[in-house]
N, C-alpha and C positions, 0 to 999 in steps of 0.2 A: 296661514302662517303659524309656525310653532312659537312658543313663548320667547325663545332666544331672538328670533327674527323681529318679533313685536317690540321687544326691549331695545334692540338695536335701532329699529326704525324710529322709536320714540326718542332715543338719545340723539339721533341725527336731526329730527325735527326740532328738538329743544335747542340744539346748537345753532340750527338755521335761524330760528326765531330770535335768538340772542344776537347773532351777527346782524340780522335785519334791524334790530333795535339800535345797535351800535351805529350802523350806517345812517339811520334816521337822525340820531343825535348829532352825528358829524355833519350831516347835510344842513341841520339847523344852525350850525356854527359857521357864520359867514367868513370868519378869519381862516378857518380850515379850508373852505372852498377856495379862497384867494391863494392860500399856500399851495394847494394841490395844483391849481392852474399855473402858478409860478414854477413849480417843479417840472410840470410837463413842458413848459416853454424852455426851461434850462436844457432838458433832454433834446428838444428840437434844435436849440442853438448849438449844442455840442455836435449833433449830426451835421448841421450846416457847416460848422467850423471844420469838421473832418473832411467835408467835400470841398473845402477851400472857398466857400461862400462867406468870406470874413465880414463883409459889410452887412449882409442879411443876418448873420449870426449876431453881430453887435447890436442890431436893432431888436432882435428877439431877446437878447440878454437884458437890454434896457427896459423892454416891455415887461419882462419877468420881474425886474428890479422894481418897477412902478407898481405892478399889481400886488406883488408879495409884500412890499414895504410901505405901501401908502398908509394903511391903518395905523401901524405903530409909529411911523414917522410923524403923522399928524398928531397922535396922542403925545409924542415926545415934545414936539414944538409947542403945543398948547400948554403942556405942563411947565415948560421952560418960561414961556411968555406970561402966562396968567399967574402961576404959583411961584415963579422965580426959583424953580427947582430943576437942576440938571439930573438926567437919568441915563440909563444905559442905552435907551433908544437913540439918543443923540450920538453917542459914540459909534453905534453900529452903522447909522446912516453916514456919518463922516468917514468911517473906514471904507464903506462900500463905494462912496463917491470918490474918495482918494484913490482906491484901486482902479476904478474906471478911468480916471483922469490920466493914468500912466499906461492905459491900454489893457488892463486886466479885467475885461468885461465879465468873463465867465466867473472869475473869483468873486467879484463884487456881487453878481447875481446869486451865486451860491451862498455867500455870507448872508444876504437878505433872506434867502429861502429858508435856511436852517434857523435863523433868528425868528422868522415868521412862524416856523413850525413849532418852536418852543413856546412862543406866545399863544398860538392857537391851542396847544395842548393845555396850557394854563387856563384858557377860556373854557375849554371842554371840561376841565376839572371843576371849575366854578359852576358851570351849567348843571353838571351831574349833582353837585351838592344842592343846588336850588331845587331841582326836580325831586330829589329824595325827601327834602324837608316838606315841600308843599304837598306831597302825596302821603304824608304820614298817617293821617287819620281821616276817616269819613266824618263829615259834618252831620251830627245828629242832634235834634231833628232837622230835616230839610223842608218839611211840609207842615203848615199850620192850617187849622180849620177856622176860616174867617166868617163871621156872621155879617151878612149884608143888611142894608137898611130895610129890605122887604122881609127879613127874617130867615131867608134861605142861608144855607151853609155851603161854602165851597172850599176846596183844598187849594191853597196858594203857597208859593215858595216863600220861605222865611225871608229871603233877601228882598222880596217885593212888599213886605209889610211896612206900614207907615205909622208914625206916632198918632195915636188916637183910634187905630183900628180895634175892633172888638173881636175877640177870639173865643172859641169854645175849647176847653181842655177836658177830654174824657177822663174817667177814672183810670188810674194806672198809667196815664200818658205823661211824657216829658213836657214840661212847659217850654214852648218853642223860643221865647224871647222875654226880656225883662218887661215887667208891667205891674199893674195893680189889679186886685180882685174887684170885678164889677158886680157880681152876684154869686151867691153860694158861699158855703163854708169850706175851707180847705184844710186838709191835714197834709202838710207838705214835707216830703223827705228832703231836707236841706243839707245832707251830708256833704254834698259838693261845695256848699258855701261855708258851713261852720266846722265841718269835720266831725260833728257829733251824730251818732246814729239815731237818737230820739227825734221823731218828726215834730214839726212846729205847727200849732193850730193858727190858721189865718182867717180873718174876717174881711168883710167888704172894706175897701180902701187900703188894705195892707199891701206892702210891696211883695212881689214874688219874682223869682229870678230864673232866667233861662237855664236849661239843663237840670233843674230840680224836678221832682216827680210828684204829681198829684195823687195821693193815696186815698182820698175821699171820693165822694160822688162828683159828677161832672160840675164844672164851674165855668164862669165866663170871666174874661180878663180884658183890660185895656192896655194896648201896647204903649210903652213909655220910652223906648229906645229904637234907633234906626239900625238897619242891617250892617252899617259900617262898624258897629260895635260888636258884631258877632265874632265867634271864635275863629272863623276863616280869616277875617280881616286882621285879627291879632297874629295869626300864624304868618301871614304875609309880612307884617311889620317885623316879626321875629327873624324872618329870613333876611330882610334888609339889614337888620342890626348885626346878624351873624356875618354877613359879607363885609360890612364896614368896620367891624371890630377885629383887628388883627391880634395875633399873640404878642407877648412881650418881645420875643425873639424877632418876629417879623417887623415890629415897630422899630426895634433897634437897628436892624439892617436897613430899613427904609430911611432912617435918620442919617446914617453914615453914607448912604448912596450918593447924595448931593456932594459931599466933601470928597468922596472917592473919585467921582467923575471929574471934578475940578483938578484934582492931583494928576489924573491921567492926561487931561487936556494940556496941562503944563509940561508933564513929563515927556510926552511923545515929541513935541517940537524940540525940546532940549536934546533928546536922544538922536533925533534926525541930524541936528547940528553936530553932535559928537561923532556920529557915523561918517558924516561928510567931511568935517574939518579935521578931526583927530585921527580917524581910522582910514580916511581917504578911500571910501568905498564907491565914490561916484554918486551923482545926484539921484539917478533912477534907483539904484540899489539902496541908497540911504532912505529915500522917500518910501520905497517899497517896504523896507524893514520897519519904518515908522508906522505904516498902515497895518503890518502884521502885529506890531506891538500894540497899536490902538485896539486891534481886534482881541488879542489874547489877554490883554490886561483888563478888559472890560469885565465888570463883576456880574455878568448875566447869571451864571450858575449860583453865585453867592446870593444874589437877590431872590432867585427862585428856590432857595434852600428851605424857606419856612412856609411861605404862603400856600403853595400847592399841597404841602403836607397837612397844613391846618384844614384846608378845604376838603381834602380827602378824608381826614378824621371826622370832620363835621358830617360829611356824607355817609360815612360808615355808621356813625351813631344814629343818624336820621333813619337809615334803613331798618334799624333795630328799635325804633320808637323812642330815641333819645334826642332831644333838641338842645343843642348848645347854641347860645345866642352870640357867641364870638370866640375868637381864638384864645383870649386870655383865660376864659373859664376852663376850656379843655386842656390848656397847657398847665394850668395851676392845679388841676383836680388831684393829681397824684402827689402834690406837695402838701396837701392837707395833713396836719398833725392832730386835728380835733374835728369831730363831726357830731352835731347835735340833731336829735330827731323829735318831732312831734309824735304823740302816741296814737290818738284816735284817727283811723283812716290812713295812717302812714305806716306805723309798725304793726297795727292791728287791722282786722278785717273791716272795722267800722260798723259791725252789726253784732248783736249778742247771740250766743248759743247757750243751750242748757248744759251746765257742767255738773250739777248735782240734782238729784230728785229724791225726796224722802217722804214716806207715807206713814201715818200713825199706825202703830201695831194694833191689830184687831179690826182694822177698817177694810172695806172691800176696795182694793186698789183699782180694779177694773171699772167699778162704778165712778170712782173719782176721775180716772182717765177719761171716761166717756163724758162726764160733765165738763171737764176742762176743755176737751176738744170741741164740744158743742158750743161752749161759750166763746171760744177764741177763734174758731176756724173762719168766721165771717169777718173778722177784723183784719185790717191791713197794717196795724201797728207792728213795728219790728219785734217787740217782745212777744206779741201774739203769734207772729209768724215763727219765731224760734220755738215756742211751746208746741205749736202744731207740727212743725218739722220733727221735733223730738217724739211726739205721741204717735205720729204716723208709722213709726217703726215697731210699735207695741201691738199686742194681740188683745182686743177687747171689742165689744159691740159699740159701733159709732151711732149714737142717738142724736136726734135733733131736739132743740128746745123751742117751744112755741113762743114764749115771751122772754126776751132778754133786755135787761135794763143796763144801759151804757152810761156810767157816771164818769164823764171825761175828766181825766187827770187823777182818778182814783182806782177804777177798776170796773168789773162787770158783775151783775147779779142775775139770778134766775131760779126757777123751781124745777126739780127733777127727783124722781124716786121718793116722792112725798116729803122732800126736805127743801129748805131754802139754802141756796149756795151763794158764796161770794168768792171772787178771785181778784187779787190786786195787791196794792201796797199794804204795808204793815199798819198804817193809820186807819185804813179802810176795813181791813179784815180782822186784825187782832184787837178784840174788845177789852180784854183784861190781861195785861202782860204778866202780872204777878201770878195768876192762876193758870197760865198756859203750861202744857206738859214740857218736860225737859228737852224733848227733841226740838221744840220751837226755839229754845235758847241756843241750840246748835246753829239754827238759822241766823240768829243775831250775831253769832261769831263769824259766820260767812259774810255778813254785811260789813263787819269790821275789817274783813280782808279785801274789801272793795268790790264785792260782787253784788249784783242786783238780785234781791230775793223776792219772789212772788208767792204769796200765801193763798191757801185754799181753805175755806171754812164750810162746814155743814151744820146748819142751825146754830151759827155763831161759835162753833167749836172748830179750832184749827185742826185739820186732818191731813194736810200735806203742804209741802213747800218745794219750790223749784229755785235753784240758784243759777243765775246767768252771768256771763262775762263776755266782753268783747275780746275775743281771743287773738293772739299774735298771728300774723300771716305765716304761712308755712315756710317761706324762705327767709324770714326775718332773723332767726337765730344764726343761720349759716352766714348771712350777710354781716351781722355784728362780729361773728368770729373772724371773718375775713379781714375786716378793718383792724381788729385787735391784733391779729397775726402780723399785720404790716405796721404795727407801732402807732396806730391812730387811736387817740383817746375817744371813747364813745360816751355820749350823755343823752338821756331821755328827758325832755322838758314837756310837761303835760299840765293841762288845766284841771285834770281829775284830782280826786283826793289822794292823800298820802298812801292810804292802804292799797288802792287800785294801782297807783304808780309803782309801788314797791313790788306788788304781785307780778305785774307784767315785766317790770325791769329785771327782776331776779330770774324769771323764766328765760329771758332772752340773753342774760349775761352782760348787760351794759355796765360800764365802769362807774357811772354816776347817774343818780336819779333826782330830778327836781320836780316837785308836784305843787298843786294849788297855784299855778302860774296864770296870771292874766296876760293879755297880749303885751302890755308894757313891761311886765316882768320878764318875758322871754327876751325882749330887746336888751334889758339891763343885764341879763345873764350872758347874752351873746357878747356884750362889750367887756364883761369880766373875763370871759374866755379868750377874747382877742388880746387882752393885756397879758395873758399867761402863755398863749400858744402863738405860733408863727402865722398859721393860716387856718381859719375856722370855717367849716361848712355847716349849713343848716338845711334839713329836709322837712318839708311841711306841705299841707294841702289846703288849709282854710284861710278865710279872711283874717282870722286871729293870728295866723302865722306870717302874714305879709310884712309887718314891720321887721320881724326878725330876719326874714328872707332878704329884705332890702339891706339890712345892716351886716349880714354875714359876708365874709370874703367870697364865698361861693354859695349862693342860694339855690336850692334844688326843690322844685315843686312837683307834686304828683299830678299827672295829667287829668285824672278823674276828680281833681279838687276844683278850687275856684279859679275863675278867670283872672282875678286880681293877683292871686298867688303866682299864676303862670306869667303874668305881665311883670311882676316884681323880680322873679327868680332869674338866675343866670343859666340854669339847666332845667329842662322839663322832661319828666319821665311820662310819656304819653299813655302808656299802659299801666302806670302805677305799680310796676313790678320792681321790687326791691333788689333782686339779683342784678338788675341793670346797673346798679351802683358799682358792683364789682367790675362789670364790663367797662364802665367809664374810667375806673382807676387803671385797668390794664391798657386801655386805649390811650390814655394820657401818658403812661410810661412809654408805650411804643412810639408815640408822637415825638417825645423828647429824644428818644434813641435815634430815630430816623432823621430828625432835624439836625442833630449833632453829626451824624454820618455825612449828611449833605454838606454841611459847613466845612468840615475837615476835607472832604473830597474836593469841593470846588476851589478852596484856597490852595490845596496841593497842586491841582491841575493848572491853575493860573501861574504859580511859581515855576512849575516845570516848563510850561510853554514860553514864559518870558525868558528863561535861561536858554532854552533851545533856540529861540529867535536871536539872542545875542551871539550865539555861537554859529548862527546861520545853518542850523540843522533842519529847520522846517521852512516851507514856503507858505504863502497865504492860504491856499486850499487846505493844507494840513492844519494850519493854525485855526481856520474856520471850523474844520471838522472836529479838531480837538477841543476847542473852546465851546462852540455851540453844541457839539456832541455831549460834552460834560453837562451842559444845561439840560439837555433832553434826558440824560441818565439820571440827573437829580430829580427831575419831574417824575420819571418812571419809578424811581425809588420811592418817591412820595406817594405814588398811586398804590403802593403795596398796602397803605393804610386803609384801602377800600376792602381788603380781605378780613375775614373773621379773626378776632384777637382772642386766643385762649387765655383766660384770666388766671389759670393755675400756675402759669409761669411767673406771676407777680405776687405770689402769696408766701408769707414768711414761714408758716407752719401749716400742718394739715387742718382741714375744716373740722368743725365739731361733728360728732357722730350723730346722724339722724337729724330730724327737724322737729320743731315744736308743734304738737297738735293737741288741742284741748277740746275737740268737738265731742269726744265721748264723755261718759259720766264718770266722775271720780268716786262717787258713792251712790249706790241705789239700794234701798232697803226693801 
């Protein structure tokens, strides 16, 4: 085959697989199966009626009536009896029964069929939303190395672990579940827990958490939590919350549904009496017009205006790694007029990179690079990794050191080229601040800017320094510009010092910067903002952000952050990609627009059909098609929210030019 034929064949197969998946989804939907059978029976009944087999046709129509309407009739009566809540299901059943009583079997069956079709489409939309959310992320890790009583090690599923099991966690591996260290010393990367890039030293008896990383040698741990507390279980709970939490619009419509149905149930008998006694239409015609009125006045389309739209929007977001826990969050997202951000791991990468490197004039830079590389390349500390990554781009001879002294918390020491070398913190390396060369004082200035400075000394004389900074994410600046262009006030709240906060905040262009904040300070600031602004959002990733996320009107958690942050938040960005916030904003705007379209359209159709019935311009089949057809159109309009939403349609002004990148060197001498 030539390339054209191969591309054509590939497109055909892709479309075929898509159609197969749709059919599989529909076959799982029992309501859709019942609706399909009901429709087939109606066609059969029409054929029998055309052949003058009226009795057989009536039986087939009744059978279609029962199969298509059983589920929703059952739900409607249960809701009425148990919750004392009248809904449109009752109206549709009464209208269909009424039409059948006066001999309009086909019209009654058709009414139930189309009503059942709209209900099964709603169920299909719900199922699609659930599938998208539960398939969002791969659960990592899924396998743990359990140590058996005889000392052997076997791979077991994390879900099969029990409290008290002993596990072996290799160097560089993710800790599979929450527990305590049983043996060994751990250097644990807890960025997912605290949001800070500096790893934490752990000893025997200390708590360690699932999804954090063991940077030191292998250790053993004892499991302290069951699999029901894993991320997978939490996602399932989030799905249930999303389905049970409607938007404000949907909640309002649901509240008025009961009152509306009562009004219709009173209005229809009154109008039948008017038709019969005042207009002298005859009993059959009056009752028939009453059944048409009962059908067209039912708020099916109005009730379906919001919920399918919300579910479609939730599904759309889920497919793109955004988990909304309910309709209120997604509906309110575009109404935010202030949004606050944590810094580390949220606006920044969460790990340091070298931004400046300076070497003392007259020294052999290649010797210094060789020594720094030899000292640092065997360490798993984030600062060591940043230095090694920087030095790997340089040209020099990479030597090995035979003896390296690791002074935890201070730095490293060793011997090379006939000299004693040190690398690490200022207090470890700089022996006499007053007598150090002027270029070291430049390093002190960098520290005052909030950067981490690592010093290098040769025989107790400082010969080089490296400045490191946890740099902003590449998409952070454009994201901040997007919200500012849409009139949303931006604020960064960080636990870092004022200098670091100002440095990062100014690079990103945030409107306001709050530094040196403890978790309780973040909550206090959130409450201050809520007193000033209508709707305040908070974006964070760590345990220290959880209180603020809980207090915010819309809490947004980074998915690579802590489990407690995700439990607390209203929205979870599974991939921790900040540009998803722009998508959320655009999707929320689109949801409001489509919901309003649905409401206006459904009310307009109801009014037109009621007037048409009063003037005897429509019959029951046309009323059914018009009314239930409008419901289907409303649902189909809502399903447009499954499509991609271009965010540039929702931006006030152009984005900032370029993105922020500080991974290169600002100054190298």
